[in-house]
N, C-alpha and C positions, 0 to 999 in steps of 0.2 A: 571199249578199250579193247585194242588187238593184242596180238602176240609179236615179240621181237622173233627174228630168224632163228634163235637159240631155243625159244621158248615153243615155239612152232613144231621144232624137232623132236622135242622131248614129248610134245603133246600127241603126235601121231607116231612116233617111233621112227622117223626117218632121220637121216644126216642132214646137217646145215646144205652140204652141196647139192645133193637132190632138191631140197627145196629151192634152193638160189636157182638152180636150173628150170625148175617149174616156173617161178617167178618170171624169169626172162623170156621161157618160150611162151608166156601168157595163160599157161593152164591156171595159174593162182593169180588173181588180181590182189594189189597191193594199195595201200594208201602210203603217199610218201610223205614223210616228215620233214627231210631235208635231203639235199644231193646224196649221202651216205645212208642214211636210216628210212626206214619204213615199217609200216605195221601191216600184220595180217590179221584179218578178222575171224574169230574162230569157225563160223558159220561157213565162210568160203575155204579155209584149210580143210576142213573135215568133210566138204564137199567133194574134193578131189582126195584127198587122204583121210580114211576114216580113222576115228581113236581106235589105238591099240588095246587088248585086254588088258594088259598092265597098266595102262594109263587110268582106264575106268575102274580097275581093282584099286589103284593108288588113290582116287578120288573118293572112292567108297570107305577106304581106309581112313582118309583124311576127314571125312565127314562124320564118320563114326569116333575118331578121337576127339575132333571139335565139340561133338556132343557131350562127351565124357567130360571134356574139359570144362564146358558150360555148366556141367550138373555138379561137378566139383566147385566150381566158384559158387553157385547157389547155395550150396552146403555150407561152405566155409563164411558165405555173406550172413546167414542165418545164425551161425555160431559165435561170429563176430557181434552181431546185433545184440543176441543174448548175454555176451560177456559184456558189453559196454552197458546194457540194462542193469546187471547185476553190479558193475562198479557204481553205477549212479544210485542205486539201492544202498550199497555201501556206506557211499559218501554221505548217504541221508541219516543212515544209522549213527555214523560216526559223529555227527553234528548234534544229532539228539542226545547221545552217551556223554558227548563234551559238555552240552548245557545242563544236563542232570548231574554231572560231576561237579559243574561250578557252582550249581545252586547248593548243592550239599556240602561243598568246601565253604562257601559263603555261611551257610547255617552254622556250621561247626564252628568257624571262628566267631560268628558272633555269639555263640553259647558260650565260647570260652572266655570272651572277652566280659560277659556278663558276670560269668562265674567269678572272674578274678576281681571284680568291682562288688559282688555280693556273695560272699561265701555261703550263705543260708540257701543259695540255689543247688548247689551240689547235695545238699543233705534232702531235698524234696523229691 
């Protein structure tokens, strides 16, 4: 994939007019996309116009930022996975407690019914 004229100008620190003149004079070869558009390969552009220091610096900063973002994404993914596991554990605990409460309530209701039928149970 090549540069557009504007992208190429930014990449080498030249004006679009200068690059256009270089294309017209044959200094830089291009790939025509259609009658009005063309693409300039990076190797071809930098053969004639080397990358500027600011372009190289911007690429290094961009790479550093991308690395930092990737690291942050990994940290957040680990935190998300831990939170999802915690939610699953809590849901399991909740179900266990619900079942225990249901059993205890049913025992209490059964005992209360038995006591109402036979008052001697409460004295024992």
